[in-house]
VMD Tcl script that draws the C-alpha trace (Angstrom):
set ca {
  {-0.01 -0.30 -0.12}
  {1.43 3.68 -1.07}
  {2.46 5.97 1.93}
  {0.14 9.54 1.38}
  {2.14 12.40 0.85}
  {1.39 14.69 3.67}
  {3.63 17.28 4.96}
  {4.50 15.34 8.06}
  {5.45 12.67 6.01}
  {7.85 14.75 3.54}
  {9.04 16.50 6.54}
  {10.28 13.18 7.93}
  {11.63 12.37 4.67}
  {13.48 15.18 4.06}
  {14.64 15.09 7.47}
  {16.06 11.13 8.08}
  {17.60 12.32 3.84}
  {19.77 15.45 5.54}
  {20.74 13.02 8.59}
  {21.97 10.35 6.08}
  {23.94 13.04 3.93}
  {25.67 14.60 7.09}
  {26.53 11.05 8.41}
  {28.12 10.56 5.10}
  {29.96 13.64 5.40}
  {31.19 13.69 9.00}
  {32.37 9.72 8.94}
  {34.43 11.50 5.94}
  {35.62 13.79 7.82}
  {36.78 12.00 10.72}
  {38.47 9.90 8.47}
  {40.72 11.84 6.68}
  {42.77 13.54 9.50}
  {44.69 12.50 12.10}
  {43.41 13.41 15.88}
  {44.43 13.22 19.46}
  {40.77 13.76 20.97}
  {39.02 11.47 23.09}
  {38.07 7.75 21.81}
  {34.31 7.70 22.95}
  {32.83 10.88 21.43}
  {30.52 10.95 18.86}
  {31.60 10.51 15.24}
  {29.75 13.41 13.92}
  {31.67 16.01 15.89}
  {35.18 17.81 14.73}
  {38.04 16.05 16.57}
  {41.48 17.83 18.13}
  {43.93 17.74 15.98}
  {47.28 17.54 17.75}
  {47.98 17.68 21.74}
  {44.22 18.61 23.95}
  {44.89 21.82 25.64}
  {42.40 21.47 28.44}
  {39.96 18.50 30.47}
  {36.54 19.49 31.50}
  {35.53 17.67 34.34}
  {31.98 17.48 35.84}
  {31.97 17.59 39.01}
  {29.61 16.95 42.60}
  {29.71 19.60 44.79}
  {30.00 18.24 48.84}
  {28.14 18.86 51.53}
  {30.26 21.41 54.13}
  {33.36 21.72 50.88}
  {33.77 24.96 49.69}
  {30.66 26.51 47.85}
  {29.00 22.79 48.07}
  {27.93 23.28 44.70}
  {28.33 20.87 41.48}
  {30.96 22.59 39.07}
  {32.49 22.60 35.69}
  {36.65 22.85 36.49}
  {38.63 23.25 33.78}
  {42.76 21.87 33.89}
  {45.57 22.69 31.90}
  {46.84 19.71 30.35}
  {49.20 20.99 27.65}
  {52.41 20.01 28.86}
  {54.37 23.20 27.19}
  {52.03 25.34 29.20}
  {53.03 27.01 32.69}
  {50.05 25.74 34.44}
  {50.24 22.39 32.93}
  {47.94 19.93 35.74}
  {46.74 23.30 37.20}
  {43.24 24.35 37.92}
  {42.89 27.22 35.61}
  {38.67 27.68 36.22}
  {35.88 26.42 37.82}
  {32.40 27.41 36.78}
  {29.54 26.35 39.77}
  {26.39 25.74 38.47}
  {23.89 26.47 42.03}
  {23.25 23.39 44.45}
  {23.94 19.92 44.23}
  {22.49 18.34 41.57}
  {24.19 14.78 41.18}
  {26.45 15.95 38.45}
  {27.06 12.97 36.35}
  {27.68 13.03 32.64}
  {28.61 16.03 29.81}
  {29.34 15.56 26.13}
  {29.47 18.28 23.24}
  {26.63 19.41 20.57}
  {27.85 18.14 17.49}
  {29.73 21.45 16.38}
  {31.40 21.43 19.68}
  {30.26 24.49 20.30}
  {28.09 23.31 23.69}
  {28.92 21.24 26.06}
  {25.80 19.52 27.98}
  {25.99 18.53 31.45}
  {23.28 16.52 33.43}
  {22.13 15.89 37.00}
  {20.77 12.73 38.17}
  {18.91 13.89 40.99}
  {17.34 17.59 40.27}
  {16.96 16.48 36.37}
  {18.51 20.10 35.41}
  {20.55 20.29 32.12}
  {23.35 23.06 32.34}
  {24.48 24.10 28.72}
  {28.01 25.67 28.59}
  {29.83 27.49 26.25}
  {33.37 26.40 25.43}
  {34.14 28.19 22.00}
  {33.92 31.83 23.34}
  {36.78 31.28 25.90}
  {37.83 27.63 25.80}
  {39.74 28.07 28.79}
  {36.86 29.56 30.91}
  {33.45 27.87 29.82}
  {30.27 29.92 30.52}
  {26.76 28.90 31.67}
  {24.08 29.61 28.96}
  {21.64 28.03 29.39}
  {19.74 25.64 32.05}
  {17.03 23.22 31.33}
  {14.83 23.31 34.15}
  {11.71 21.45 32.12}
  {13.23 17.96 31.42}
  {11.09 15.73 33.26}
  {7.61 17.88 32.05}
  {8.94 17.97 28.23}
  {10.25 14.37 27.83}
  {6.47 12.78 29.41}
  {8.07 11.97 32.61}
  {11.22 11.03 32.65}
  {14.16 10.98 35.11}
  {17.82 11.18 35.56}
  {19.50 12.77 32.20}
  {22.57 10.59 31.60}
  {24.63 10.55 28.77}
  {24.16 13.61 26.15}
  {25.62 12.64 22.99}
  {25.71 14.35 19.60}
  {23.72 13.63 16.94}
  {23.70 16.12 13.30}
  {22.20 18.81 14.85}
  {20.71 17.50 18.18}
  {21.38 15.77 21.52}
  {20.28 12.53 22.31}
  {19.98 11.58 25.96}
  {19.21 8.54 28.02}
  {17.28 8.26 30.97}
  {18.03 6.72 33.72}
  {14.70 6.25 35.69}
  {10.86 7.81 35.74}
  {8.85 10.28 38.10}
  {5.62 7.36 38.27}
  {7.51 4.69 40.33}
  {11.75 6.04 40.47}
  {12.43 2.78 39.22}
  {14.05 1.80 35.86}
  {11.83 2.32 33.03}
  {13.03 4.98 30.67}
  {13.58 6.59 27.12}
  {15.63 8.34 24.92}
  {15.18 11.83 24.91}
  {15.97 14.18 22.10}
  {16.73 18.07 22.00}
  {18.00 20.55 19.61}
  {21.73 22.07 20.11}
  {19.60 25.07 20.78}
  {17.73 23.31 23.78}
  {14.47 22.92 22.27}
  {12.76 19.46 23.04}
  {12.17 17.33 19.85}
  {10.82 13.97 20.73}
  {10.93 10.82 23.78}
  {11.67 7.28 22.39}
  {10.88 5.16 25.28}
  {12.77 1.67 25.96}
  {10.95 -1.36 24.45}
  {9.33 -3.76 27.09}
  {7.62 -6.95 27.46}
  {4.55 -5.44 27.52}
  {5.25 -2.67 24.57}
  {8.13 -4.31 21.98}
  {7.77 -1.82 20.08}
  {8.13 -4.04 16.79}
  {11.60 -5.08 18.37}
  {13.05 -8.81 18.40}
  {13.47 -10.31 21.71}
  {16.58 -12.61 21.91}
  {16.27 -13.67 25.43}
  {14.23 -13.54 28.54}
  {14.69 -9.73 29.25}
  {12.99 -6.54 28.10}
  {13.22 -4.59 30.88}
  {13.12 -1.08 29.51}
  {15.95 0.09 31.19}
  {18.23 2.66 30.06}
  {22.22 4.02 30.78}
  {24.69 4.67 27.77}
  {24.04 5.36 24.08}
  {26.32 4.67 21.00}
  {26.72 4.88 17.19}
  {27.93 3.15 14.60}
  {26.37 5.67 11.21}
  {27.50 3.19 8.58}
  {25.59 0.12 9.94}
  {22.62 2.68 10.83}
  {22.69 1.53 14.42}
  {22.55 3.10 17.71}
  {23.21 0.55 20.29}
  {21.33 1.53 24.49}
  {22.73 0.10 27.51}
  {20.90 -0.50 31.09}
  {21.28 0.05 34.71}
  {19.07 0.85 37.64}
  {16.30 3.62 38.54}
  {16.50 6.64 40.80}
  {15.68 4.30 43.83}
  {18.39 2.94 44.08}
  {20.92 4.72 42.31}
  {20.41 7.94 45.10}
  {20.52 5.22 47.70}
  {23.58 4.35 50.03}
  {25.73 1.86 48.57}
  {26.19 -0.46 51.55}
  {22.48 -0.51 51.84}
  {21.36 -1.38 48.67}
  {23.84 -4.42 48.91}
  {22.62 -5.63 51.73}
  {18.77 -5.34 50.28}
  {17.55 -8.35 48.14}
  {14.72 -6.37 46.52}
  {16.97 -3.63 45.47}
  {20.05 -5.68 44.17}
  {16.84 -7.17 41.83}
  {16.32 -3.27 40.08}
  {19.03 -3.40 38.03}
  {19.07 -3.99 34.00}
  {19.94 -7.06 31.64}
  {19.64 -5.71 28.44}
  {21.37 -3.95 25.65}
  {18.81 -2.71 22.60}
  {19.59 -2.02 19.42}
  {17.62 0.73 17.56}
  {17.47 1.95 13.65}
  {19.61 5.31 14.10}
  {17.28 7.18 11.65}
  {13.88 6.62 12.29}
  {14.55 5.61 16.19}
  {12.88 2.48 16.27}
  {13.92 -0.25 18.51}
  {15.10 -3.78 16.46}
  {16.56 -6.12 18.73}
  {16.59 -6.57 22.59}
  {20.11 -8.62 23.83}
  {20.24 -10.17 27.27}
  {23.33 -8.73 28.84}
  {22.82 -9.91 32.83}
  {24.28 -7.57 35.36}
  {24.02 -3.88 34.14}
  {25.76 -3.01 30.89}
  {27.37 0.58 31.35}
  {29.32 2.22 28.87}
  {29.05 1.04 25.22}
  {32.29 1.89 23.24}
  {32.54 1.22 19.30}
  {35.33 0.59 17.17}
  {36.76 2.82 14.68}
  {37.81 0.80 11.72}
  {35.96 1.32 8.56}
  {35.67 -2.43 8.53}
  {35.19 -2.97 12.36}
  {31.32 -3.44 13.07}
  {31.51 -3.97 17.06}
  {30.85 -2.22 20.03}
  {32.01 -3.13 23.67}
  {30.39 -3.33 27.52}
  {31.27 -4.41 30.34}
  {29.00 -5.69 33.17}
  {29.33 -4.20 36.28}
  {27.89 -6.48 38.63}
  {28.81 -9.36 37.09}
  {32.26 -8.32 35.78}
  {32.34 -9.68 32.48}
  {33.46 -7.97 28.97}
  {30.53 -8.30 26.21}
  {30.90 -7.57 22.46}
  {27.75 -6.14 20.62}
  {28.59 -7.05 17.20}
  {27.22 -7.43 13.19}
  {27.77 -10.66 11.32}
  {28.17 -12.17 8.27}
  {24.28 -11.98 7.52}
  {24.30 -8.45 8.78}
  {22.57 -9.31 11.89}
  {23.71 -7.79 14.78}
  {24.41 -10.59 17.72}
  {25.75 -10.21 21.40}
  {28.29 -12.37 23.23}
  {30.13 -12.55 26.13}
  {33.83 -12.52 25.92}
  {36.02 -12.24 29.11}
  {35.94 -12.11 32.58}
  {37.72 -8.72 34.47}
  {39.24 -9.68 37.51}
  {37.65 -11.87 39.76}
  {34.23 -12.03 39.10}
  {33.03 -13.51 42.74}
  {34.59 -10.47 44.63}
  {32.55 -7.77 42.63}
  {35.57 -5.72 41.44}
  {32.09 -3.43 39.68}
  {33.88 -2.62 36.32}
  {32.74 1.11 35.71}
  {33.91 2.94 32.72}
  {36.09 2.12 29.66}
  {37.69 3.49 26.96}
  {38.39 1.82 23.63}
  {42.28 3.21 21.80}
  {41.79 4.76 18.41}
  {43.38 1.42 16.65}
  {40.83 -0.88 17.96}
  {43.88 -2.42 19.64}
  {43.26 -1.76 23.42}
  {40.11 -1.38 26.29}
  {40.71 0.48 28.88}
  {38.39 -1.10 32.25}
  {38.50 0.44 35.38}
  {36.96 -1.76 38.30}
  {35.37 0.88 41.29}
  {36.62 -1.54 44.27}
  {40.00 -2.42 43.89}
  {40.67 1.37 41.95}
  {42.25 -0.16 39.35}
  {42.50 0.13 35.60}
  {43.24 -2.74 33.18}
  {44.37 -2.83 29.56}
  {42.87 -5.59 27.23}
  {44.61 -6.37 23.89}
  {41.16 -6.54 21.57}
  {43.27 -7.28 18.81}
  {40.67 -10.05 18.28}
  {37.25 -8.62 19.79}
  {36.18 -12.16 20.23}
  {39.17 -13.25 22.56}
  {40.34 -9.91 24.97}
  {43.09 -10.60 26.98}
  {44.23 -8.60 29.63}
  {47.77 -7.31 29.07}
  {48.38 -4.79 32.15}
  {46.94 -3.85 35.25}
  {47.55 -1.23 37.92}
  {46.37 0.62 41.01}
  {44.89 4.12 40.32}
  {43.75 5.14 43.60}
  {41.90 3.58 46.31}
  {38.61 4.08 44.30}
  {38.48 5.16 40.55}
  {35.57 5.51 38.50}
  {36.14 7.00 34.89}
  {38.57 7.15 32.41}
  {39.53 9.11 28.84}
  {42.10 8.20 26.53}
  {43.74 10.54 23.80}
  {43.03 9.55 20.45}
  {47.10 8.65 19.75}
  {47.16 6.81 23.06}
  {49.40 8.40 24.66}
  {47.61 9.84 27.53}
  {45.63 8.95 29.79}
  {43.02 10.43 32.19}
  {41.52 9.25 35.43}
  {38.60 10.66 37.69}
  {37.49 8.51 41.07}
  {33.84 9.74 41.88}
  {30.82 7.31 41.05}
  {27.46 8.81 42.77}
  {27.60 10.53 45.56}
  {25.83 8.00 47.85}
  {28.04 5.02 46.35}
  {31.63 6.72 46.94}
  {33.94 4.92 49.37}
  {34.33 6.56 53.20}
  {36.90 7.52 55.12}
  {40.30 7.96 53.94}
  {39.36 5.82 50.72}
  {36.97 8.64 49.35}
  {40.21 9.86 47.43}
  {38.79 12.42 45.30}
  {41.06 13.40 41.97}
  {42.05 14.08 38.63}
  {45.32 12.25 37.74}
  {46.43 12.63 34.14}
  {49.49 9.56 32.51}
  {51.74 9.11 30.52}
  {51.44 5.64 28.58}
  {54.26 4.32 26.82}
  {52.85 1.00 25.56}
  {54.49 -0.67 28.71}
  {53.52 1.59 30.80}
  {52.12 4.63 33.06}
  {53.53 7.04 34.13}
  {52.11 10.04 36.61}
  {52.49 13.08 35.56}
  {50.43 15.18 37.81}
  {47.61 14.48 40.51}
  {44.89 17.19 41.97}
  {43.32 16.48 44.86}
  {39.80 17.58 44.71}
  {39.00 17.12 48.32}
  {41.98 19.22 49.23}
  {41.58 22.42 46.37}
  {37.57 22.28 48.15}
  {35.74 21.66 44.77}
  {34.19 18.26 45.31}
  {33.88 14.81 43.40}
  {35.34 14.51 40.34}
  {33.42 12.81 37.68}
  {33.35 13.12 33.87}
  {36.32 14.72 31.66}
  {35.98 15.98 28.63}
  {39.21 17.81 27.05}
  {39.13 21.06 25.02}
  {41.98 22.80 22.68}
  {42.18 26.05 21.32}
  {42.48 24.94 17.57}
  {38.98 23.88 17.71}
  {38.03 27.61 17.26}
  {38.79 31.34 16.09}
  {40.34 32.27 19.68}
  {43.84 30.60 19.62}
  {46.22 30.06 22.71}
  {47.69 33.43 24.28}
  {51.42 33.84 23.18}
  {53.64 33.35 26.12}
  {56.00 36.20 26.70}
  {59.01 33.93 26.44}
  {57.96 33.08 22.91}
  {56.97 37.02 21.75}
  {60.00 37.37 23.27}
  {62.40 34.70 20.52}
  {60.19 35.95 17.69}
  {61.61 39.77 17.98}
  {64.61 39.08 19.42}
  {67.23 39.42 16.58}
  {69.68 37.14 16.12}
  {73.44 37.83 16.83}
}
mol new
graphics top color blue
foreach p $ca { graphics top sphere $p radius 0.5 }
foreach p [lrange $ca 0 end-1] q [lrange $ca 1 end] { graphics top cylinder $p $q radius 0.2 }
display resetview
């Protein structure tokens, strides 16, 4: 049956066509240049060429520490700078919102950062002066606009828009949630609910779960694939960690699924069983590498999500992380741009591990090092030479007492060992709990790095 031509259908067709064209153009752009950017960013945004100048750290305020507010902290990470390894800016946003994840728009002009508790989204201008981000806009009606979604988590760039994963809902504060789309200007577009047993939305259920939970989102434009993972709802992530572990009912309230979506139509296609709270998703960068990785927090496994020879996507458990029986709690992961190594942080033992993923079906651990009493986020530069770490997981899940280390640390990686270059104690600096990192650079914008006095003198001093 032919579909009648309407203004709405025509608009959707044109929107999909524009999306496809921009996908190809940006994918070509990303392949044609050499970068040193984070390897977990959206393929739709421009990348940093050469050395990153800054790391922006979305930080949780702590009661009784400093101004007690969440803030965006900027650290100079260019070794050639006189301020290398130093805090150069801190912008507080008012109150404690359970600051968590952040990401750029596709034009990299703005950095969106969410709060899991208050559901506020803060939009920072990072292009006018990359060293000193400013707060452009605060979205306060996310729950109302989205139809009841709570806990804006991953913010991810698509052409001309941002897609946000939710963790919860305002009806029961459980894990049932959705994806929410906004324009780059901060205007609501649409809500795409996760498929459940009661409403599969046409998706194929490949196992026993269709829980409707959400967490992270990543895309492979060349395969027209979007993948989402799953975690837990507000009731759990705002609960004291020890109390939750001792509550049998609370421990049942974790996601066990990864969903494959049609990237262009935002329709769910397959629901995979990935038991044990699959968290971050990281996709391979190679032209012929149609696969992604995730890790499960509660079962300590690496899972491969891949396209088989028939063009169908599948899921497979491919490796253990540490001793799963001890629940090391794998959290953030970072893939190298050559698709040969995967960094995996484990929160409970404070370690980072490197896995050789040259054969994605057989990851092998090749390195291990303790970073601190606790460690959460890890960001690898595109050239693989610099690795950065932060400490905080969630305000109520971080360790107590002396083990409650809050830091931002930078390391050099030579392929065999990590060498610490600097460390900032966020508690000592009265900043709070350091969570997610994003890279910044003058090279992305018209405003260039300030000329150092020594450099200027060398340029104007005549040769002897």
